[in-house]
C-alpha positions in Angstrom: -78.5 57.7 -149.4 -79.9 61.0 -148.4 -79.0 63.3 -151.2 -80.5 66.8 -150.9 -81.7 66.1 -147.3 -78.1 66.2 -146.2 -77.3 69.4 -148.1 -80.4 71.4 -146.9 -80.6 73.2 -150.2 -81.2 72.6 -153.9 -77.8 71.9 -155.5 -76.9 69.7 -158.5 -75.4 66.3 -157.7 -73.4 64.9 -160.6 -72.5 61.3 -161.2 -69.1 60.2 -162.5 -68.7 61.1 -166.1 -71.4 63.8 -166.2 -68.9 66.7 -165.8 -65.2 67.0 -166.6 -62.7 66.8 -163.8 -61.8 70.5 -164.2 -65.4 71.7 -164.6 -66.2 74.7 -162.4 -69.8 73.6 -161.6 -68.9 71.6 -158.5 -66.7 72.1 -155.5 -66.9 68.8 -153.6 -66.0 65.2 -154.6 -66.9 62.0 -152.9 -64.3 59.4 -154.1 -62.0 56.7 -152.9 -59.1 58.0 -150.8 -56.1 58.6 -153.0 -58.0 59.2 -156.2 -59.4 62.7 -155.7 -57.7 66.1 -155.8 -58.5 68.6 -153.1 -58.6 68.9 -149.3 -60.1 66.0 -147.4 -63.0 67.1 -145.3 -64.1 63.7 -144.0 -63.0 60.0 -144.5 -64.9 56.9 -143.7 -64.3 53.3 -144.8 -61.9 54.2 -147.6 -64.1 57.0 -149.1 -63.5 60.6 -148.7 -65.3 64.0 -149.1 -62.8 66.3 -150.7 -63.1 70.1 -151.1 -61.9 71.3 -154.5 -59.9 74.5 -154.8 -62.1 76.2 -157.3 -64.7 78.9 -157.3 -67.9 77.0 -157.9 -70.2 78.5 -160.6 -73.9 77.8 -160.9 -75.1 75.4 -163.6 -77.7 77.4 -165.6 -79.1 74.1 -167.1 -79.6 72.3 -163.8 -83.2 71.3 -163.1 -83.7 70.2 -159.5 -87.1 68.6 -160.2 -87.1 64.8 -160.4 -88.1 63.7 -163.8 
């Protein structure tokens, strides 16, 4: 838990299935080790933070306000 507090800025956080794997709207993935493409940034207890090799583009439809 922590969400935006860890990021120190307003950015979209997508759940599995909200965007396609090749979607340019995100550049990091938190996933089980061995299941995500990209460069591992950190690994802990079998989960990793992976940096994707794409140029992230803003999501014009993203609303950071909680509904």
